[in-house]
Each structure stands twice: as structure tokens, then as C-alpha cells.
N, C-alpha and C positions, 0 to 999 in steps of 0.2 A: 233427661237434660243432665249433663255432667256437672259437678259442684262448680267448677270455675265458671260455668255458663250461667249459673243462677242470677236472677235479678237481685239487686240490692235496693230494697225499699226502706222507708222509715215513716213512722208516725210521730208527729210533734203535736200532741193533744193537750187538753185541759183537764181531763178527768180519767180515772181508772175505769170507769164505766165504758168510756169510749174505747179505751186501750183494750178491754176485755172483748168489746165487739169486733175489733180488729183482729185480735188474736184468734178468735173462732173461725176466721175466713182465710187464714194463711195456709198456702200449700207448701209444705217443706220442700218438696221436689223441685219446685220452680222458682222459689224466691226466699230470701233471707230478709227479715223485717226487724229493724231496730226500733223500739218504742220509747219515746221520752214524753213524760207529762210535766209541762211547764205553764208558767203564766203567759199572758199575752205578750208582755214586754220582753219575755226571754225567748220567744219563738224564733225571731229573725237570727240572733246570734247561734242559737242552737242549730238552726237549719244550715247556716253557712259552714258550721263545723263538720256536720254530717256529709255535706257535699265535698268538703276537702278529704274526707276518709272514703270517697268513692260511691256515695249513695247516688242512685240514678233517679228515683222518684220519690217525692216526699208527700204524705197524706197530711191534710189540715182540715180543721173544723172550725166554722165561725170565724172570730176575730183572729185567731192564730193563722188560719188559711190566709186571710187577707193580707196580714203583715208580712208573712213570708213570701207572698207573691210580689210584693214590692221590693223585697230585700234580695232575692237570689235569682239567677237566670235558670236554674235547673226547674224543671216542671214540677209544679205544686198541683196536686190533684185533690180538690175539695170533696170532703164527705159531706153531702148535702143535709140540711135540716128540713125534712119533709112535713106535710101537715099531718100525715098518719103517725110520724114520730111524736109531734107535738100533741095529737090527740090522746096518745097512750099515756103521755106525761101528765096531762091535765085530768085524765080519768083517774090516775093514782093520787094526784094532789087533792082532788074533790073529796077523797076519803077523809082528809084532815080539815078542810075549810072550803067554802064556796067563794071566798075572796082570795085571789091567788095573784102573785106577782110573776112576771115572766121577762127575762132579759132579752134584749134585741140590740144586736151589734149595728152601728152606724145609723140606724133608723127604725121606726115602727114596723112591725110585721103586719102584712096585709091579711085580711080574712079572719082576724080574731073575733070580730063582732059575730060572724057565723058559728064559731066554735061556742062562744059565750051563750048564744040562743039555744044551740043543740044540747049543751051539758048543763045549762042552767047556773052558770058561774058568772063572776065578775073578775075580769083580768086587768091587772095594773101593769103596763109595759115599762120596763126600766131600760132606756136607750143608753148606750156607752160607747166610747171610742178606745178607752184605756182600762187597765186594770183598776187604777185608782177610782175612776168614774163608776165603774161597776160595783166596787165594794161600797162606795158612798151611796149609790143608788139603792142597793140592798138595805143599808142601814136606814135610809130615809123611808123605804116602804115599811120596814118593821116599826118605825116610829109611828106611821099612819095606821098601824094595827094589823098589817099584814103579816101573817105567821108562816105561810107556805110560799116557797119561790121555785118556779120551773126554769131551769136553764142549764148551765155547764158546771164544771168542777169548782171553779172559783165562787160563783154564786152559792153553790151548795155548801162549801166550806164557811163562807161568811155568814150565811143564815143560821147554820148550825151553831156557830160560835156564839150567836145572839140567843140561842135557845129555841129557834124556829126549826122547820122541816124543809129540807131541800130535795127536789126531784130533779135527777139529770135526765135530759132529752137524749135517749139512747137511739143511734141509728139502727134501722131494721137490717137484718142480715142480708136480705136481697139487694139493698142499697150499697152496703159494704162490699158484697161480691161483685157488684157492678163496677165499683171503684177499682177493685183489683183487677178486674178485666181490662178496663181502660188503661190503667198503669202498665199492665204487661204489654198492651198493644203500643203504647207510647215509647216504652222502653226498647221494644223490639225495632221499632222505626228509627229510633235515635241511634241504636247500635248500627243499624244498617247505614244510615246517613254518616255515621262517624267512620265506618269501613270505607265508604264510598269517598269520604272526604280525604282519607289517608291515601286511598288508591290514587285519586285525582292529584293530590299533592305530590305524591311520589312521581307520577307520570310527568307533571309540569316540571319538576326538578331535572328530569332525564332529558327533556327537550332542550336543545341547543338554542333554539329561538326564544326570545323573550315574550312572555304572555302576561298581559295586564287587562284586567276587566273592572267595569264600574257598575254600580246598580242604577236604578232609574233616578236617583237624586245625584249622580255623578260622583258617588263616593267609591273609592277603590275597595273591592271586596275580593279580589283574586289576582295573584301575581306569583311569579317565580323568581329564583335567584338570578336567572340569566337576564330578566327584565331589569332587576337592580343594577346588574353589572353593566348592561348596555346603557341605561339611563344615568349611571353614576350616583344613585341615590339609595338610601336606606328608606324604603316605602313605608315601613311600619313606624319609624320615628321621626320622619321628616315633617316640617311644618306644613300646615294646610296650604299656605300660599306657595310654597315650592310644588306641592303636588298639583295644584291647580294650574300652574304654569306648564308643567310637563304634559299634563292632560291636554291643554290647549296646543301646545307645540306639536303633539302628535295627532292632533284634531279628533281625539276620541270623543270629546265633548260635542263636537260638531256632528259626528255620526250618531250620537245619542239623541241629540235634539232634532236633526234632520230626518233620521231613519234611513239615510242613504249610505251604502257601503263604500269603502275606500280602498281601492286595490292598487298595489305596487306604487304607493306615493313615497317619493324621496323627501325626507325632512331633515333639517338640520337640528340636532340637539347638542349643545355645547360645541365642541370642535369636531364632532363626528357626524357624518352622514347616515342615516338609517332608512331602511325600507319599512314602510308600514302598511299592513293589510288589515282593515278594521271592519267589523260587521255589527249592525245593531242586534239585540236580542229581542225577539218578538215572541210573546206568549199570549195566546188567544187574541191575537190582533193588536195587543198594545205593547208598547216599548217598555221592557223591563231591565234594560241596561245595554252595554256594548262591550265588546271584547276585541282587543288588538293583538296582533302577532307582529313582533318587531324583530328586525335582523339588521346587523351592522354590514354596511356595504363592504367593508373589508373582508367579512366572513364570506359573502357572496363571492367576491373575488378569489378567496382562498378555495372555495368549493369548485369554482371554474377551472382554477389551476389543477386541482386533483382530477377533474373530469378529463381535462386535456391530457394529463399524465396516464389516465386510464385508457383513453383512446390511443395513446402512444404504445402502450402495452399490447393493445389489441392490434396494432399495425396501422391505424387510421391516422397516420402522420406522414408528411412528405419530408423525406430525409435529404434530398438533393436539392441544390441551388444552382443558379446560372454558372457559378465558378466551376461546377463538375462537368460542364459541357465544353470539351476541349476542341479548339479549332481556330485557326488563324488565317484561313483562306478568305477571299472576299465574300463567297456565299455564306460562310458561317459568321462572319462578322455583321453582315446584313440581317441574318436570322436573329442574332442576339440583340440587335438594335431593335428590331420588331417586337421581340418578346418584352422588352422593357416598356415599350408603349402599351402593348396589349394586357400586361399583367395588371396595370393600374385599373382596368375596367372590371365590370361584372358580366361581361358579355360572352356568349357562348363561343367556344374556339375549336376549330377542326385542325388536326395535326395529320398531315399526309406524309407517308414515307414508307420505304421498304423495311421489311423485317430486319431487326437488329440496328436500326439507325439511331435508337434511343428516344422513342416517343414518349414512354412513360417517364423517363428521366426529365424531358423537356416539360411535361405536364407538372411535375412536382416542382420544377424551377419556376413555372408561371404562378403556381399556388404560393410558393414562399416569397414571391415578389409582390404578391396582391394584399389588399387589405384584409383578406381572410386567412392570412398566414397562421394566426393563432387558433384557428378553427379546424375540424377534422378534414382529412384528405383521404377519400374512400375510392379505391380503384377496383374495378371488376372486368375480367376478360369476357366480353360477350360471346366469344367463339368457343369458350371452354365449357359451357353449361348447356343442357337441353332447354327448350323453351319454357316447360312447367317450372323447372327449378330456377331458371333465370328470373322468371316473373316474381316468384316468392322472394328471391334474394334481393331484387331491386325495390319491390313495394311492400314487402312484408306480408303476414297473414295473420287472421284472426284464429282464436282457438276453435277446433273443430271444422276449419276451412276444408280440410281433406284428410284422408286417412294418413296417419302418422304425424299430423300436425302436433306440435309441442303444446303442452298445457299453458295457457295464458297467451298463446300466440308468439309471434316474433316480429321485432321491429325490422324494417327494411333498410337498405343502405341509403336511400334518399333521406330517410328520417334520421339515421345515424350521422349523415353528413350535414344536417341543418346548420346553416350559417356558415358553411365550408364549400368544399369543391368535390364534385364527383367525376371520376375519370372513367369514361366508357371506351376501354380498348377494343379494337377491332369491332367497331359499331357497325360496319357493313354486314356483319354476320347475325345481327339481331333479326329474329323472326318478324315477318310483316305484321303479324297479330300484335306484337308488342310495340311496334313502331307508333300505332294510334295512341297507345297509352303513354308512351314517352312523349309525344307530341303535347298531350294535355298537361304533363307535368310541366313542360317548358313554357307553354302559354298561360296556364292558370295558376302555376306555382302551388300545386297541392297534389297529394297522392291519396289513393284509396287502396287499403290492405286487401289482399285476396280474401274474399269471404266477408269483407267489412261492409258496413252500411253508411259511412260517413268519411268526408274528406278531411285530410290533415294538411293544414298549411305548411309549406316549407320554403326556405330560402337558400337555394344552392346555385353555385355556378357549375355549368357543365362544360367539361373539356372532353372531346371524343377524338379518336384516331382510327386510321385505317390504312392498310397497305394497299388496298384496292382503290381504284379510281371511282369515287362515289358518283362523279357525273355520268360516267359510263353505266354505273349500276342503276342510276335513275332512268337513263335512256332505255335500258333493258327491262325496265319495270321490276327490278329486284329491290329498290329502295324508293320510299316516298318522296316526291320532289318537295313537298311542303315541309317535311322533317329535315331534308337536307339543308334547305335555306335557313331553317331556324338553328340548325347546328353549326353551320359554316359561315356565320356572320363575320368572324375573324378567321382567317385561314394562314397556316404556317406549313412550308414544305421543307422537310429535312432532306438534304442531298444525300445520296448514296455515297459511300466511301471512295468508290472508283471515280467519282467526280471531284474529289478533294484529296487526291493522293499526298499532297503536300503536308497534310494534317497527320499523317502517319506518324512522323517523327514526335511531335508534341504529345499525340495520343499515347505513343509507347512510353514516353517519359512519365506520363500520368499513371500508366498502369504499373510500370516498374516501381514507382514511389509508392503507390497503394499496396503493392505485394511485398514492399520492404526489400527490393532487390537492387543491385547496383546498375547504373546506366551502362556500365562497361560490359554487361551481359550481351549487348547487341552492338555491332560494328556498323560503320557507315555502309560497308558493302552489303550487309544484311538489310539495312533499310532500303538501299537502293534496289535489291531483289524483291522486297515486299512492294515496292511501288510499281513493280511490273506484273503484279498479280491483280486480278479482277476483283477479289473480295466480294462475292455474291451474298455472303452472310453479314457483310458490313461490320460494323464495330463488335458485334457479339462474336463474329467468327474470329475477328482479330484477337480479342481478349482470350478466347478459347485456344487459339494457336499459341500465343505467347504463354499462357499458363502450362500447356503441355511441354513446351520447349524448356521452361525453367525447371519443371519437375524432372524431366529426364537429364537435365544438366547435372543433377545431383550435387556435388560439391565443387564442380569445375566453375570457373569464372565465366567462361563462354566457349562455344564449339561451332565454328562456321559450318563444319562438315555435318554436324547434327541438325543445325539450322535449316541448311539447304535440302537435307533429306526429308525433313518434316515438311517443308514448303513443297517438295515434289509430291509427297503423299497427299498433301492438301489439294494440290491441283489435279491429281489422278483419282481422288475420291469420286466414285460414281454418285454420290449424293450431291456433290458440287456441281451446279450447272452455270456455266458461263452465260451471263445474261448481258448482251451488248446493250448500250444505250439506245433509246429509241431513234436518235438521229443517225446511228451507224449503219452505213450501207455496206454489207459484206460483199457485194458484187461490183463495189467501186473499182474503177481502174487504178492500178498502182504504177506510178511513173517511177522507173528505177532511178537511183541517183547518178549523177554524172561522175565519172571516173577523174579524179584529180591527178595532177602530175606527181608520179611516184617520188617519194623523198627516202624511202628505205629499201629494204630487200624485198624480193618478190613475195615471200611468205607473209611479211608484214603488210605489204600493200593489199594482198588478197584478203588477210583478216580484217584490215580496215574497211575495204570495200564490202565484205560480208556483213560487218557490224552496221554499215550504213543501209544495206538492204533490209536487214532484220528490223532496224529502227523505223524505216520508212513503212514497212509492211505492218508493224505493230500500230503505228499511228493510223494508218488507213483502216485497220480493223478494231480500232478503239481499244487496243490492248488486250483483245481477246486472243489468248495464246493458241487455243485449238484452231481457230480459223486462220490464225498467222501460220501455224504449222502446215495446215492444209494447203494454203496458198503457196508456201515455199516448197512443198512436196517433201517435207520431213516429218518424223514423228514428234509429238509434244515432248517427249523425254529428250530428244536431240536438240530441239530448240531451247528447252530449258537448260540443258548442259551448256550450250554455247553462250547463253545469256549469263550464266553464273561463272563460267571459267574466264570470260572476257566481259567484264562489266560494260554495259552499253553506256555511252557517254550521256545521251539525251533521254534515257529511260527514266520516267518520273518516280 
């Protein structure tokens, strides 16, 4: 054991004989021992001073031990007075006289009659409580003719001064060695307790939550600085009346007396609301105290804000609102009105619309109008992932659920979106096997992770979308009917751009403003030409087209030639498929327009009539330019050139 780790002991004794007995048992490698020989009355003050100097254990004997135990908190280990020790002392005393006096602290010593009978002596016990009583008792015994006293150092000195003989009762070596062993064990335990206490105290101070505990008498025995800050009290120096009130306010005394825990209780302390979680402390079936964890409601709100910020950084947030959905046509105004009604509910909502119509943007707008707007918005494209990966993404998985599973498992999107919204894009492509699990989530509001054995309750709103007709998918057996009816309690249909061509102009203004470009980049003639295109890719295609036009413009303000060229390329792109509306009948008869009385030259009259024929055919073909060109017997390029060189009056 290193020097700094040695135990620090001390003996506060009454005789040099006792001191010598202790010295013989000291192990210099394990302990340093300070020895003080003092009277009974001096023992407490001497012990206190030794404690202040860092002494861990104090040895005492007889009256010294008794008085030190009453005066100091540090452990006092008593060196006992055994019958063998007394027997040895009486045998020595008998050499001088058979009438022997013996000192006894606080009361007569039992069993002396047996010693008297064995040794053939007569013992006169001198009972005392103080040094003065002891000295007077020795003098009285001497007056009675007793010349030999058995006892400690004080009685020895007193009888010697009177001309008698004193025999000090010396403890046996085995007894002192046992005391040393006990002292080392006690010191080791106290050091360990002190280390644990410091460790616990340090941990408590690091905890942001307040911790406060009481013993089985309702007295505060543990707390941290956070608890003082939350409660607004100095728990060490506050009056007992104030402490009692606080303990009642947070119901810690109720938990102690009833033995019932208190979970997430909101209490008013002063002007603040706090959340209290309190538990009784049971040891061997008996209540031994209670402890409470307290937190300011404002702190919880702060944590919630940080959590939402973290979710924002992870992308689990809805960035778009209803103001981002541009449209002034009757169909769009009606859609927005429905959205405002539907958003107030927590009901599942189905969005139907072609690719590029803005289904996710609409889902985000619904979320931001809903009571869940401050909670997570989690979106996933069901068509983008294989079944096994989609399942683990949606529901999460436990550690070891499959080869390659992350240590500790992974939380699923439904759990991440708890209290918020889950957007399932392209729900029609979800595998049939997962449809059953999804139905359970909706009906029971709980999920089980892949490889898990318990259900986790969740509270989410589900918004789904599909470009396919889910009713047709149900009829074909590709989608469960029960799941469809659970997902489509509320339904919204986003019209394709070709059905709201008048919205092209406000959409263009929105795009140009977002890109920081001037509205002068596009002329009225360009907008008229755009209204004559079918836009099978809807708004997504429109945005892509405008961005490419603006990039190629370079530093120019506008270029109608470039614009028309790009629009021609867009129309001729093999990837673009003209999709006529369902009600469009491409074989419908086209009634040629009647020829009006000419008012200009022959060339102007023919051009006017040609325009009317093109417009009539376009309307009949639902503005499908490929079919229009086929009906007119010209190429698409020729049709496009005629439309652009002579803008059509009625082309939307």
C-alpha cells in the first residue's frame, strides 16, 4: 500500500501500558497511529482535534472510549476489557495483598464473585463516571485499608501517590490485533463510501434535472444544485417549515407514506410549473425513503424545440404551405377549400394525381395547416425501395434482426413521425405482404419492429398518394380493399396541368420569382404558345422547361426564338407521350367552321380560315397536337410552326 493510502488511526488512552500494547500491534506498512495518553475528561477534546487532522479511526478504552463515542461522529473502536485481562491483573495484585480494589466505569462489573472464589481474594469495586469520582474512590478505598488497586492509568497514578500499588489491566495482544483488523475494515468501507458519495454527488450535479430525496422520517438526505435552482431554495439552510411545504407541494411525502409512485405529475411551485416523477425506496420490503426527479416545464418545452430542430436538420419537416400551391382556376380554388377543411382533422387522406402535379407539396401543406404542424413530417416513396428494405424503413428493426442490421437496431419512420404525419408516396406500389402490416398500424395505432417481440404505440396521421387509380387496382386484386377504404376516408384529386391551362401564367410568375428572374423573360405570345402544349409531365415538366430556357438565355432578357425552339424540342421528345384526357374521343367527327364574308385580301382570308380549322381540330382533339396534325394531314412541326407564326386567337 502506498504511503498516501495508509490508514490514519489514533489511540486516546489512559495509560502508557495500554499505549505499549497498541504499539506492539501496529503494521507500519498499512497504518500510521498517533498515541495520546489523557484523562477521561480530556478525551473528547483530544479526539475532536485528531479528527480535524484527518484521523479516520480512534481507539479507546473504558471511560475514554465511552466519552469519545458521545462527542464525535468518527468511528471509535473500543479496546475491550476481557475477563482474561482482569484475571491476569488480579493474579499480579494477589502477590501484594488479597484485599484488592478494582475500578469499574459507570457500573459494577459482573462475574467478580467468581474470580474472588477462584483466586481466593476479596475485591472492592470502585464505580465512577468522571476522573474526579475515580480519584476520590481510590482515596476512599485506601482509607478503608486497601493498598492494591486494579484498573487503568489514572487509578494507578492515584494509588501510587498514596503509597499503594497499582496494577494496570493490559489488553491481550490478540484482542488488540482484533481491534486493528476491525479498524482497517471500517476504514476501508468508509473510504469506499466516501468515494461513492463523491461520485454520486458529482453525477447529481451533472444532471440537468433536479433530484431530491428523503429518508424514512421525511428528512431531506440527498439533493443537487438543479433541484435548488428549480425549487428556488437553499435546501441546506432553509427553515424546516419551508422544506416541509416544498416536500408536500411536490407530493414526495405522499409517495413516502403511501408507497405509490408518482409519474409525470405537473405541480405548481411558486410561479413555475414543474413535472415530478417520484418513487418510494423499498429495502427488504420496507419503505426507507423516497426520491423525486423534477424538471421545469419550460425545460421540457426547450428540449422539444431542440428535438424539432434536429428533426428539421434530418429533413423530417414540412417546408411548403398552401400558399406555395399556385392556381386560380375553379378546380384549384375548390381543391384549396377542401384542403383547409380536411387539414383540421386527423383522418387518413388519399391524394390522387398524375406524376408532377404536386402531391407531396399538397401533403406538406395539409400537415402545416393541421394541429400536428409542430411535429415531424416524414415522407417515403414506396415505389423506390424493395419490399425488405421498405419494411425495415417503415417499421424499424431490432439488433440482430437480419444480416447487416445495425448494433442497437433502428427506429422506423412511423416511430420517428410519432405525433406527426407520415406521407406514403406512390402507395399503390407497396407490396401485398406489407399491406397487412400497414392496415394494423392504421387500425391499432401500434407498430412492431422487424425482429421485435413487442408493439410500440404510435400516434400518426397518414397521408398517401398514387398516380394510379386505386379503385381499379382493388378490382384487379393488386391492392387490398380494406386498406384502400382505411387510407381513402378523405380524398383529394389534383387536376393535371392540361385541365387548368389558365394557371400556367400565375405558375410562371411564381417560378420566375423563386428563381430570381424578371417576368419580362416570358412574353404573352410565349405564354399563349405554352397553353397550346399538352404538358404530360405537368408542373414538374413546366418547371424543368422554364429552368432550361432561363439557363440558355444567358445574359439576355428574353428570346422568343429560343423559347419556341425549346418548346418544339419538348414536343418532339420521344420520352414525351401525349396523353389525351379520358373523355377525349380522337375519332370524333370534326365540323369545319363556316366561311365568313371576306373582309380582307385573299391571303388574309385563307389564313383566317386556316386558323379557324386548326383551332376547331385542336379543340376536338383535346389539344393533342400529334392527333391534330394527323387529322389535318400535316407534320407536327408544320402544325407547330403555323401555331407560332400566327398565334391562334382561341388557343388557351
